[in-house]
Structure formats: C-alpha cells, structure tokens
N, C-alpha and C positions, 0 to 999 in steps of 0.2 A: 391590704391587697394592692399590688402594683400592677399597672397596665403594661402589657407587652407592646413593644414597638412593632409597627407593621413591617411585614417582609418587604424589603426594598429591592431584592433581586429576583428576577424571573428564573424559573428553572432552565437549565441549559438544554438547548436543542441538540440532538445527536448530529454528528457530522453527516452530511449528505454526500451522495455519490458525485454530484457536480463539484463540490468543494474538494473532494478527494482527487478528482480528475484534474482540477486546476493545480493542485500540489504536484501531481505527476508531471504536468506540462511545464511547470516552473523548474522542476528538477532537470528536465530535458533541456530547457533553454539555458540553464546556468551550469551545465556540466555535472549535474548530480549523478552519481553512480549507485548510491544506496540510500534508502530512506528507512528510518526507524520510527515506529509508532508504539509507545509504551504508556500504560495508564499512569497518571501523575506527572507526566512530562510533556513538553511541547514536541511536536514532530521535529525530527532531526534529519538533516541531509548531509551526506558525506560525498566527496568527489573532488573536483577541481578546487584546490584551495583548502582553507580550514573548514572544519565542521561548522554548520550553521543551523540554528533553530529557525523553523519556518514561522511566519507571522500568523499564529493561530494560538488559541488558548491551550492550557494544559488539557490533555486528553483524559477521559474517564474510562473506566472499564467498559461501559456500554458503547462508547465511541469505538474502541478497538474491536469489540465484538461486531459492531456494525461494519467496520472495514473488512474484517474476516468474512462477513456475509457477502460483501461485494465479490470476493474471490470465489467463494463457494458457489455463488449463483452462476459463475462463468467457468467453473471447473471443467477441464477437458477430460472426458471419459472416452477412451478409444471405442470406435464403433463396434468392434467385435465383442466388447465387454458389456455393452449397454443392456443387453437382455439376460445376462447371466445372473443367477441367484446367489452366486458365491463371490460377489464383487467386494465384500468387506476386506478380503485379503489382498486385493489389488491396489496398486498405488493410484493416488488421485493427484493429478498434476495441477497445482494451483498457479495459474497464470491469469493475468489481467491484460487484455490487449487494448491498446490505443491504435486502431487500424491505421497503418501507414506511418505511424510515429514510433511506437515502441511496444515491447512486450515486457511485462513486469512479473517477475517470479517472486513468490512469497515463501518465507519460512516463518512458521509460527511456533510460539512456545507459551506454555502456561506460566504466568508470573503473578506476583502479589497484586491483587486488584483486577486481574483479568487476563487478557491475551496480549503478548508483545508480538509485533510483526516486524520483520526485517525484509525489506523489499529490494531486489536487485533490478536495476533499470537496464534492459537489453535493447540497444539501438539497432535498427536494421543495418545490414551491411550495405556499403556503397555499391552502386551499379558497377558491374565489371569494367565498363568503359571509363569510369571515373577514378579507378584505382591506379595509382602510379607505382611503377616498379623501378627500382634502381638496379641497373645491371653493372657488373664490374668491368 
C-alpha cells in the first residue's frame, strides 16, 4: 500500500466583488472597451491596443457565476414593473454601475463549464462645456 502525498494546494477562493471592481477600474484607466470572462480562461480586455489578459488566474465556472450574481443583484427593474406578477416576460437590464465612473453592460451566454460574460464599458459623456466642436 502506498501513501498518498498531502494536498499542497488550497482550494481556490471565488472572485470577490472588490477584485471584480478593480478589474473594471483597470479597464477604465487603460482604455478598455470590452471585458470577457469565460470559465477556463483568464479575464481578457479589449480596447485601445492589442487584446490583453488581466493578471488573474484562470476563471472557474463558479467564478463566472459569481460575477453574473454581481449583475443580477444590481439589475435595473423599471419602477412600474416592480409589483407586476408577469415580470418573467419583461426584459431585465443587466448593468453594473461604478458611480461617476462608468456603466458596465453585460451580455451572458451559457458555455462549457459555466457562464461566459461579455462586458461593455460605457464611459460617461463629457460635460457639455468640455466638448469641443470644429466648425467649417
């Protein structure tokens, strides 16, 4: 009978909302326009310049489910629909807001291993007095 080697790795902890928010702020600071979160892959940022993987481990299915939960907990339900019993047929707008910084819109799809999330980073418009126009 052979002895088993002791487990040397601790179980992975799920991504937390603070880490997720840091990724969003990093994307804002570096010109990111779209973020991708997929089980089995590292988070990916697209935008200014070439695509880049964020410095985070490969995501698991529970990680992406947790990220989806961040959006669902903040889902915007129009006031007029909040008390309706037939709300299942109504659209649910999946936005995550960083107040004063950006609005993040999510598109989710079922994929092998869990949920894939594709996030669009929507920056606020400049104040009208800061917008320059070029006249002919």
